[in-house]
C-alpha positions as CSV (number, residue, x, y, z in Angstrom):
1,M,-4.4,-8.1,4.8
2,M,-6.0,-10.2,2.1
3,N,-4.2,-12.0,-0.4
4,P,-4.5,-11.2,-4.0
5,Y,-6.7,-13.4,-6.5
6,S,-5.0,-16.1,-8.3
7,M,-3.3,-15.7,-11.6
8,D,-5.7,-18.4,-13.2
9,L,-8.7,-16.4,-12.1
10,R,-7.1,-13.3,-13.5
11,E,-6.2,-14.7,-16.7
12,R,-9.7,-16.5,-17.3
13,V,-11.5,-13.1,-16.2
14,V,-9.3,-11.2,-18.7
15,G,-9.7,-13.7,-21.7
16,A,-13.7,-13.9,-21.3
17,V,-13.6,-10.0,-21.6
18,L,-11.0,-9.7,-24.4
19,T,-11.4,-13.0,-26.4
20,G,-14.7,-14.1,-25.3
21,G,-16.5,-11.0,-26.2
22,M,-18.0,-10.5,-22.6
23,S,-18.5,-7.2,-20.8
24,A,-16.5,-6.5,-17.9
25,R,-19.5,-6.4,-15.6
26,A,-20.9,-9.9,-17.1
27,A,-17.6,-11.4,-16.5
28,A,-17.7,-10.0,-13.0
29,V,-21.1,-11.7,-12.2
30,R,-20.0,-15.2,-14.1
31,F,-16.8,-15.2,-11.9
32,G,-18.1,-14.1,-8.9
33,I,-15.7,-11.0,-8.3
34,S,-16.2,-7.3,-8.1
35,E,-16.9,-5.1,-11.1
36,S,-14.1,-2.9,-10.1
37,S,-11.7,-5.8,-10.1
38,T,-12.4,-7.1,-13.5
39,I,-12.2,-3.5,-14.9
40,K,-8.9,-3.0,-13.3
41,W,-7.3,-6.2,-14.5
42,V,-8.3,-5.6,-18.0
43,R,-7.0,-2.2,-17.8
44,R,-3.9,-3.5,-16.4
45,Y,-3.5,-6.3,-19.2
46,R,-3.8,-3.8,-21.9
47,E,-1.4,-1.4,-20.5
48,T,1.2,-4.0,-19.3
49,G,0.5,-7.2,-21.1
50,S,-0.2,-9.0,-17.6
51,A,-2.8,-9.0,-15.1
52,A,-0.6,-9.8,-12.4
53,P,-1.2,-7.9,-9.0
54,S,1.1,-5.1,-8.2
55,Q,3.5,-5.4,-4.9
56,I,1.4,-5.5,-1.9
57,G,3.2,-4.0,1.4
58,G,7.0,-4.1,1.6
59,H,9.7,-3.0,4.0
60,K,9.7,0.2,5.3
61,P,12.9,1.1,7.1
62,R,12.8,2.7,10.7
63,L,12.7,6.5,10.7
64,L,14.3,6.9,14.0
65,T,17.7,5.5,13.9
66,G,21.3,7.2,13.9
67,A,21.5,10.7,14.7
68,L,17.6,11.1,15.3
69,R,17.4,8.1,17.7
70,D,20.4,9.7,19.5
71,W,18.7,13.1,19.7
72,L,15.8,11.4,21.0
73,I,17.2,9.5,23.8
74,A,19.2,12.8,25.0
75,R,15.9,14.7,24.6
76,A,14.0,12.3,26.8
77,G,16.0,13.2,29.6
78,R,14.3,16.3,30.4
79,D,10.7,16.9,30.8
80,F,8.5,16.4,27.6
81,T,5.2,15.8,26.1
82,L,4.6,13.6,23.0
83,R,3.0,16.8,21.3
84,G,6.1,18.6,22.1
85,L,8.5,16.0,20.9
86,V,6.6,15.4,17.5
87,S,6.7,19.2,17.0
88,E,10.2,19.5,17.9
89,F,11.1,16.7,15.4
90,F,9.3,18.5,12.7
91,A,10.9,22.1,13.7
92,E,14.4,20.9,13.9
93,F,15.0,18.0,11.5
94,G,11.6,18.4,9.0
95,V,10.8,15.0,10.0
96,K,6.9,14.1,10.4
97,V,6.6,11.4,13.3
98,D,3.6,9.9,14.8
99,Y,3.1,9.8,18.5
100,M,3.5,6.0,18.6
101,Q,7.0,6.4,17.0
102,V,8.2,8.5,19.9
103,L,6.7,6.2,22.7
């Protein structure tokens, strides 16, 4: 995953567009970034007052814990297929899981 552009660059690009009278596309060429990034930064600045990046990633808690984990361990004692386990999870608990989660 890539890191976001620095706040210094974001502020210079937004400043060039809003106070420098430059178009977003011209600012993109001048600073060597994509046009879509420039347009998004200016839009974000106008809406929120800051061109700071939004959160990237984050913690996603494990889905198969507690009762679901206990059910999976008990269920693994009998014959099964991965497709069968995935469909059983959805049928019994209404939980969508991936094949990799039940391996």
